[in-house]
Backbone as JSON, one array per atom type, in Angstrom:
{
  "sequence": "XXXXXXXXXXXXXXXXXXXXXXXXXXXXXXXXXXXXXXXXXXXXXXXXXXXXXXXXXXXXXXXXXXXXXXXXXXXXXXXXXXXXXXXXXXXXXXXXXXXXXXXXXXXXXXXXXXXXXXXXXXXXXXXXXXXXXXXXXXXXXXXXXXXXXXXXXXXXXXXXXXXXXXXXXXXXXXXXXXXXXXXXXX",
  "N": [[-1.37, -27.44, -2.3], [-0.89, -26.08, 1.1], [-1.56, -24.42, 3.49], [-0.45, -23.77, 7.1], [-1.12, -22.99, 10.21], [0.4, -23.11, 13.58], [-0.19, -22.9, 17.12], [1.78, -23.12, 19.9], [1.98, -22.86, 23.09], [3.63, -22.51, 26.11], [3.26, -22.78, 29.33], [5.16, -21.49, 32.34], [6.67, -21.31, 35.52], [7.97, -18.96, 37.73], [10.93, -19.94, 37.86], [11.54, -20.89, 35.66], [10.56, -23.52, 35.11], [9.1, -25.67, 33.28], [5.09, -25.66, 33.37], [2.65, -26.46, 32.12], [1.52, -26.86, 28.42], [0.58, -26.37, 25.7], [-0.68, -26.84, 22.05], [-1.95, -25.77, 19.51], [-3.92, -25.72, 16.69], [-3.95, -22.53, 14.72], [-6.58, -20.75, 13.84], [-7.8, -18.66, 12.53], [-6.54, -17.07, 10.36], [-7.16, -13.44, 9.27], [-8.56, -10.86, 7.48], [-6.8, -8.85, 6.74], [-4.31, -10.13, 6.4], [-4.14, -11.68, 3.81], [-4.98, -9.44, 2.23], [-2.74, -7.4, 2.33], [-0.76, -9.34, 1.46], [-1.82, -9.19, -1.41], [-1.8, -6.65, -2.24], [1.14, -6.29, -1.74], [2.47, -8.31, -4.06], [0.74, -7.8, -6.12], [1.29, -5.26, -6.85], [-0.38, -3.35, -6.45], [-2.75, -1.1, -5.08], [-4.37, -1.3, -2.21], [-7.08, -1.3, 0.12], [-6.6, -1.6, 3.77], [-7.59, -2.34, 7.13], [-6.48, -0.84, 9.94], [-5.32, -1.48, 13.45], [-6.39, 0.07, 14.81], [-8.9, 0.64, 13.9], [-8.8, 2.05, 11.38], [-9.34, 2.78, 8.15], [-6.91, 2.28, 5.76], [-4.96, 3.01, 3.04], [-3.32, 1.04, 0.86], [0.03, 0.47, -0.68], [2.33, -1.71, -2.66], [4.83, -0.56, -3.06], [5.15, 1.25, -1.14], [6.04, 0.38, 1.09], [7.31, -2.26, 3.38], [6.43, -4.93, 5.66], [6.28, -6.28, 8.98], [7.07, -8.14, 12.14], [8.41, -8.3, 13.83], [8.63, -7.14, 17.25], [9.86, -5.31, 19.51], [11.05, -5.43, 23.09], [8.25, -4.74, 25.45], [6.78, -3.53, 23.54], [3.28, -3.62, 22.45], [1.87, -2.92, 20.61], [2.34, -4.25, 18.15], [3.55, -7.55, 16.8], [3.59, -10.74, 18.5], [0.5, -10.95, 20.59], [-1.49, -11.04, 23.17], [-4.75, -11.69, 24.65], [-7.84, -11.24, 26.69], [-10.26, -11.75, 25.79], [-13.11, -13.43, 24.63], [-15.06, -13.85, 22.19], [-16.29, -14.78, 19.31], [-14.2, -15.02, 16.11], [-14.12, -12.87, 13.28], [-13.76, -12.44, 9.64], [-13.27, -9.96, 9.4], [-11.86, -8.87, 11.75], [-10.19, -6.17, 13.55], [-8.76, -6.18, 15.18], [-7.34, -7.6, 18.57], [-10.02, -8.81, 20.6], [-9.77, -8.15, 23.64], [-7.22, -6.48, 24.63], [-4.24, -7.98, 26.36], [-2.49, -5.41, 28.12], [0.66, -3.78, 28.01], [2.37, -4.17, 31.44], [2.77, -3.72, 35.04], [0.63, -3.49, 36.23], [-2.75, -4.33, 37.64], [-4.13, -6.91, 35.68], [-2.22, -6.93, 33.32], [0.67, -7.48, 31.57], [4.1, -8.18, 31.08], [5.97, -8.19, 27.99], [8.4, -9.64, 26.35], [10.97, -9.28, 23.9], [10.12, -10.11, 20.28], [11.06, -12.87, 18.81], [12.37, -14.96, 15.84], [12.48, -17.74, 13.89], [14.83, -18.57, 11.18], [13.1, -19.39, 7.76], [13.02, -23.07, 7.27], [13.64, -26.07, 4.9], [11.97, -29.01, 5.04], [11.72, -32.0, 3.8], [8.8, -31.92, 2.1], [7.78, -29.37, 2.9], [8.0, -26.37, 4.3], [9.01, -24.31, 6.86], [8.69, -21.49, 9.11], [9.36, -19.97, 12.54], [7.87, -17.81, 14.96], [8.14, -16.03, 18.11], [7.44, -15.39, 21.49], [7.46, -14.05, 24.82], [5.82, -13.56, 27.66], [4.98, -12.05, 30.81], [3.8, -12.27, 33.71], [3.42, -9.95, 35.91], [2.05, -8.82, 37.7], [-0.24, -8.41, 40.26], [-2.27, -10.19, 40.44], [-3.91, -13.24, 38.77], [-3.88, -13.87, 35.34], [-6.26, -14.84, 32.63], [-5.59, -16.13, 29.38], [-7.38, -15.9, 26.93], [-7.15, -15.41, 23.8], [-4.9, -15.0, 21.25], [-2.85, -13.56, 18.75], [-1.2, -12.23, 16.01], [0.45, -8.97, 15.16], [1.52, -7.15, 12.32], [3.39, -4.23, 11.49], [3.48, -1.69, 9.56], [6.32, -0.81, 7.62], [7.9, 2.38, 7.83], [5.56, 3.5, 8.25], [2.81, 4.78, 10.36], [1.18, 2.73, 11.01], [-0.34, -0.42, 11.91], [-1.63, -3.93, 11.46], [-3.59, -6.23, 11.99], [-2.95, -9.48, 11.51], [-3.51, -12.4, 12.1], [-6.13, -13.89, 14.22], [-6.48, -15.77, 16.94], [-8.77, -17.67, 18.67], [-8.0, -19.43, 21.76], [-7.69, -22.32, 24.03], [-8.42, -21.53, 27.38], [-5.63, -20.52, 29.08], [-4.46, -20.16, 32.43], [-2.44, -17.82, 34.02], [-0.48, -17.34, 36.46], [0.68, -14.71, 38.95], [3.8, -14.02, 39.15], [4.46, -16.19, 37.44], [4.59, -17.04, 33.93], [4.39, -17.17, 30.26], [4.99, -18.67, 27.25], [4.47, -17.62, 23.87], [4.25, -19.3, 20.86], [4.3, -19.05, 16.87], [3.87, -20.98, 14.47], [4.46, -21.2, 11.0], [3.64, -22.63, 8.0], [4.38, -24.23, 4.89], [2.92, -26.72, 2.9], [3.64, -28.65, -0.17]],
  "CA": [[-0.8, -26.51, -1.23], [-1.58, -26.56, 2.4], [-0.89, -23.22, 4.82], [-0.95, -24.23, 8.29], [-0.58, -21.96, 11.42], [0.43, -23.51, 14.8], [0.28, -21.88, 18.07], [1.91, -23.52, 20.81], [1.89, -22.34, 24.24], [4.03, -22.89, 27.5], [3.07, -21.82, 30.83], [6.23, -21.84, 32.94], [6.79, -20.5, 36.8], [9.11, -17.72, 37.83], [12.09, -20.5, 38.05], [11.4, -21.21, 34.15], [10.24, -24.56, 35.01], [6.8, -25.59, 32.34], [3.98, -26.16, 33.66], [1.91, -26.88, 31.13], [1.95, -26.82, 27.36], [-0.59, -26.55, 24.54], [-0.45, -26.97, 20.85], [-3.36, -25.86, 18.79], [-3.86, -24.95, 15.14], [-4.15, -21.39, 14.29], [-7.77, -21.04, 13.54], [-8.31, -17.45, 12.13], [-6.39, -15.69, 9.72], [-8.21, -12.41, 9.15], [-8.67, -10.14, 6.26], [-5.39, -8.06, 6.72], [-3.16, -10.83, 5.65], [-4.52, -11.64, 2.15], [-5.26, -7.91, 1.49], [-1.56, -7.14, 1.99], [-0.17, -10.02, 0.44], [-2.28, -9.07, -2.53], [-0.64, -5.43, -2.7], [2.79, -6.34, -2.07], [2.12, -9.05, -4.96], [0.22, -7.21, -7.7], [1.57, -3.69, -6.87], [-1.74, -2.1, -6.96], [-3.07, -0.21, -3.64], [-5.76, -2.31, -1.56], [-7.68, -0.74, 0.99], [-6.78, -2.28, 4.83], [-8.11, -1.7, 8.47], [-5.54, -0.79, 10.91], [-5.53, -2.11, 14.67], [-7.55, 1.36, 15.1], [-10.08, 0.53, 12.96], [-9.15, 3.22, 10.35], [-9.13, 2.4, 6.66], [-5.44, 2.64, 5.12], [-4.59, 2.57, 1.57], [-1.7, 0.54, 1.34], [0.23, -0.12, -2.03], [3.3, -2.18, -2.19], [5.81, 0.33, -2.91], [5.15, 1.81, 0.53], [6.65, -0.5, 2.43], [7.32, -3.63, 3.99], [5.45, -5.31, 6.85], [7.48, -6.81, 9.8], [6.27, -8.65, 13.15], [9.38, -8.63, 15.32], [8.98, -6.14, 17.56], [10.84, -5.11, 20.52], [10.21, -5.67, 24.58], [7.26, -3.9, 25.76], [5.93, -2.76, 22.7], [2.01, -4.26, 22.54], [1.47, -2.32, 19.26], [2.51, -5.37, 16.74], [4.27, -8.59, 17.11], [2.29, -11.28, 18.86], [-0.16, -10.22, 21.39], [-2.36, -11.93, 23.87], [-6.01, -11.09, 25.31], [-9.0, -12.29, 27.29], [-11.57, -11.73, 24.7], [-13.76, -14.57, 23.78], [-15.86, -13.24, 21.09], [-15.83, -15.82, 17.87], [-13.45, -14.37, 15.43], [-14.57, -12.79, 12.26], [-12.86, -12.28, 9.07], [-13.25, -8.49, 9.6], [-11.63, -8.41, 12.81], [-8.71, -5.5, 13.02], [-7.53, -6.47, 16.75], [-7.91, -8.58, 19.87], [-10.95, -8.09, 21.7], [-9.49, -7.49, 25.12], [-5.77, -7.09, 24.71], [-3.63, -7.54, 27.75], [-1.36, -4.09, 27.81], [2.32, -4.11, 28.9], [2.93, -3.44, 32.71], [2.8, -4.7, 36.07], [-0.78, -3.47, 37.25], [-3.85, -5.56, 37.41], [-4.63, -7.14, 34.14], [-1.25, -6.27, 32.56], [1.95, -8.67, 31.52], [5.55, -7.87, 30.63], [6.13, -8.57, 26.91], [9.33, -9.32, 25.82], [10.78, -8.83, 22.41], [9.69, -11.27, 19.33], [12.03, -13.39, 18.19], [12.17, -15.62, 14.77], [13.73, -18.8, 13.13], [14.31, -18.34, 9.95], [12.58, -20.63, 7.31], [13.76, -24.29, 7.27], [12.83, -26.67, 4.26], [12.15, -30.53, 5.43], [10.94, -32.81, 3.15], [8.04, -31.11, 1.04], [7.33, -28.71, 3.58], [8.92, -25.18, 4.56], [8.18, -23.49, 8.01], [9.23, -20.48, 10.17], [8.72, -19.57, 13.71], [7.74, -16.21, 15.65], [7.7, -16.03, 19.4], [7.45, -14.01, 22.34], [7.43, -14.43, 26.28], [4.8, -12.83, 28.13], [5.58, -12.23, 32.08], [2.55, -12.11, 34.8], [4.26, -9.37, 37.23], [0.71, -7.87, 38.43], [-0.8, -8.88, 41.73], [-3.21, -11.52, 39.99], [-3.8, -14.01, 38.21], [-4.79, -13.7, 33.98], [-6.42, -15.9, 31.7], [-5.67, -15.52, 27.95], [-8.45, -16.75, 25.62], [-7.07, -15.26, 22.28], [-3.89, -14.92, 20.66], [-2.85, -12.84, 18.01], [-0.04, -11.65, 14.96], [0.46, -7.99, 14.01], [2.3, -6.47, 11.87], [3.82, -3.23, 11.38], [4.02, -1.3, 8.27], [7.37, 0.06, 7.34], [7.6, 3.65, 7.35], [3.95, 4.05, 8.43], [2.78, 4.61, 11.96], [-0.06, 1.95, 11.59], [0.02, -1.81, 12.49], [-2.47, -4.82, 10.84], [-3.82, -7.94, 12.27], [-2.95, -10.79, 10.31], [-4.07, -13.52, 12.91], [-6.87, -13.55, 15.89], [-7.17, -17.11, 17.33], [-9.2, -18.15, 19.94], [-7.28, -20.68, 22.28], [-8.05, -23.08, 24.9], [-7.89, -20.72, 28.21], [-4.69, -20.59, 29.75], [-4.45, -19.15, 33.29], [-1.07, -17.52, 34.23], [-0.96, -16.82, 38.09], [1.42, -14.1, 39.45], [5.16, -14.41, 38.68], [4.93, -17.02, 35.84], [4.65, -16.52, 32.51], [3.88, -17.66, 28.75], [5.68, -18.35, 25.65], [3.67, -18.08, 22.9], [5.22, -19.63, 19.14], [3.38, -19.28, 15.92], [4.7, -21.56, 13.13], [3.72, -20.98, 9.78], [4.26, -23.72, 7.29], [3.31, -24.25, 3.73], [3.45, -28.17, 2.28], [3.21, -28.97, -1.3]],
  "C": [[-1.68, -26.54, -0.2], [-0.69, -25.28, 3.2], [-1.55, -23.73, 6.0], [-0.31, -23.25, 9.31], [-0.46, -22.84, 12.78], [0.82, -22.9, 15.62], [0.67, -22.82, 19.21], [2.36, -22.47, 21.95], [2.3, -23.02, 25.52], [4.09, -22.01, 28.4], [4.58, -22.59, 31.72], [6.28, -20.92, 34.54], [7.75, -19.77, 36.8], [10.72, -18.42, 38.3], [12.37, -21.1, 36.57], [11.38, -22.74, 34.16], [8.55, -24.69, 34.19], [6.26, -26.5, 33.15], [2.94, -27.12, 33.16], [2.29, -26.47, 29.69], [0.91, -27.37, 26.51], [-0.18, -26.15, 23.26], [-1.59, -27.09, 19.84], [-2.78, -25.21, 17.29], [-4.72, -23.87, 15.5], [-5.84, -21.17, 13.69], [-8.28, -19.96, 12.8], [-7.34, -16.27, 11.81], [-7.19, -14.52, 9.21], [-7.69, -11.34, 7.88], [-7.7, -9.48, 5.93], [-4.36, -8.81, 6.4], [-3.07, -11.0, 4.13], [-4.58, -10.52, 1.77], [-3.59, -7.31, 1.29], [-0.36, -7.74, 1.35], [-0.62, -9.68, -0.96], [-1.79, -7.62, -3.04], [0.5, -5.61, -2.81], [2.78, -7.2, -3.05], [1.79, -8.38, -6.2], [0.87, -5.7, -7.59], [0.83, -2.72, -7.24], [-2.21, -1.92, -5.2], [-4.01, -1.03, -3.3], [-6.11, -1.29, -0.13], [-7.67, -1.74, 2.44], [-7.02, -1.62, 5.83], [-7.12, -1.83, 9.44], [-6.33, -1.51, 12.14], [-6.6, -0.88, 15.3], [-8.68, 1.51, 14.76], [-10.14, 1.58, 11.92], [-8.54, 2.51, 8.99], [-7.69, 2.97, 6.23], [-5.38, 2.16, 3.83], [-3.37, 2.52, 1.53], [-1.67, -0.1, -0.23], [1.48, -0.69, -1.43], [4.45, -1.78, -2.38], [5.95, 1.03, -1.94], [5.4, 1.55, 1.48], [6.89, -1.93, 2.45], [6.71, -3.84, 5.67], [6.43, -6.0, 7.81], [6.47, -7.15, 11.43], [7.38, -8.57, 14.13], [9.72, -7.17, 16.12], [9.36, -6.21, 19.17], [10.23, -5.45, 21.99], [9.51, -4.75, 24.6], [6.73, -3.03, 24.96], [4.36, -3.87, 22.2], [1.57, -4.05, 21.18], [1.38, -3.71, 18.14], [3.47, -6.31, 17.46], [3.25, -9.59, 17.57], [2.26, -10.72, 20.0], [-1.33, -11.36, 21.99], [-3.45, -11.14, 24.61], [-6.64, -11.91, 25.92], [-10.39, -12.13, 26.82], [-11.63, -13.32, 24.48], [-14.56, -14.6, 22.93], [-15.49, -14.23, 20.27], [-14.98, -14.59, 16.96], [-14.24, -14.17, 14.14], [-13.51, -12.78, 11.2], [-12.51, -10.75, 8.93], [-12.57, -8.42, 10.62], [-9.9, -7.72, 12.62], [-8.03, -5.6, 14.48], [-8.03, -7.63, 17.61], [-9.12, -7.86, 20.74], [-10.64, -7.31, 22.71], [-7.95, -7.8, 25.1], [-5.06, -6.98, 25.88], [-2.28, -6.84, 27.15], [-0.16, -4.43, 28.68], [2.24, -3.41, 30.51], [2.85, -4.5, 33.9], [1.42, -4.31, 37.07], [-1.57, -4.43, 37.11], [-3.82, -5.79, 35.78], [-3.42, -7.04, 32.89], [0.18, -7.77, 32.87], [3.39, -8.12, 30.99], [5.53, -8.74, 29.42], [7.78, -8.58, 26.45], [9.69, -9.33, 24.07], [10.5, -10.04, 21.51], [10.85, -11.78, 18.52], [11.56, -14.65, 17.16], [13.07, -16.29, 14.59], [13.93, -18.36, 11.82], [14.14, -19.67, 8.79], [13.49, -22.21, 7.0], [13.1, -25.26, 5.93], [13.2, -27.94, 4.94], [11.08, -31.22, 4.53], [10.3, -31.93, 1.9], [7.22, -29.68, 1.89], [8.42, -27.49, 4.17], [8.11, -24.49, 5.66], [9.28, -22.34, 8.51], [8.52, -20.36, 11.4], [8.65, -17.99, 14.26], [7.54, -16.69, 17.11], [7.71, -15.13, 20.31], [7.05, -14.59, 23.76], [6.69, -13.29, 26.92], [4.91, -13.43, 29.87], [4.79, -11.71, 33.09], [3.76, -11.42, 35.95], [3.13, -8.66, 38.25], [0.91, -8.87, 39.62], [-1.53, -10.0, 41.55], [-3.26, -12.07, 39.12], [-4.61, -13.4, 36.64], [-4.94, -14.91, 33.17], [-6.53, -15.62, 30.43], [-6.53, -16.51, 27.56], [-8.0, -16.65, 24.23], [-5.9, -14.51, 22.33], [-3.71, -14.17, 19.32], [-1.33, -12.46, 17.33], [-0.34, -10.4, 14.47], [1.62, -7.5, 13.55], [2.44, -5.2, 11.79], [4.24, -2.98, 10.19], [4.97, -0.3, 8.23], [7.01, 1.38, 6.95], [6.01, 4.41, 7.06], [4.04, 4.29, 10.0], [1.53, 3.77, 12.43], [0.33, 0.53, 11.41], [-1.55, -2.94, 11.81], [-2.26, -5.92, 11.09], [-3.75, -8.66, 11.44], [-3.64, -12.05, 10.77], [-4.98, -12.96, 14.12], [-7.48, -15.15, 15.98], [-7.54, -17.17, 18.4], [-8.64, -19.47, 20.52], [-7.73, -21.2, 23.5], [-7.62, -21.89, 26.23], [-6.58, -21.12, 28.91], [-4.22, -19.43, 31.12], [-2.85, -19.33, 33.57], [-0.95, -16.76, 35.84], [0.37, -16.04, 37.94], [2.65, -14.25, 39.35], [5.59, -15.3, 37.72], [4.24, -16.23, 34.8], [4.15, -17.81, 31.62], [4.72, -17.88, 27.96], [4.89, -18.74, 24.64], [4.57, -17.91, 21.54], [4.12, -19.82, 18.31], [4.32, -20.24, 15.31], [3.72, -21.48, 12.31], [4.37, -21.98, 8.82], [3.54, -24.07, 5.92], [4.33, -25.77, 3.17], [2.98, -27.86, 0.78], [3.01, -30.41, -1.61]]
}
């Protein structure tokens, strides 16, 4: 069995014309993912670090997690940042998350959308995607992306993946769509 994370990034102009497209392998599922999965599957309590660097005691029966964030919510879902530090297994958030807004260094985040799992041959895959638009007065370079889940019934979120990507310059009025594809092949 092979688990693969593919990150596709499309840079587009204000007329929605594609300027550049990148396809990269996600390189860093962090400890939050296996710890939440273990708690869910074993019905035991597991300590996880949330995006605020707070240890949380998480049990399977205390809820479920999801990444379908609404527009303008940068606390979970697909997020982007400008950080360049190497990824570690204990990362709990992006190094320098790009915040929601129109001020310098900020972008507007759309709602996260997804596709249902599809089986093709011996592979099952599904996708999550989010569009970010640069309505600030300057350019922003995206160097890191991540996917954060919200734990239902709680006030905290857990980082599942933080990947350092090829730097992507997004100029004022342009945008980017970041798509995560998770696939398992047997």
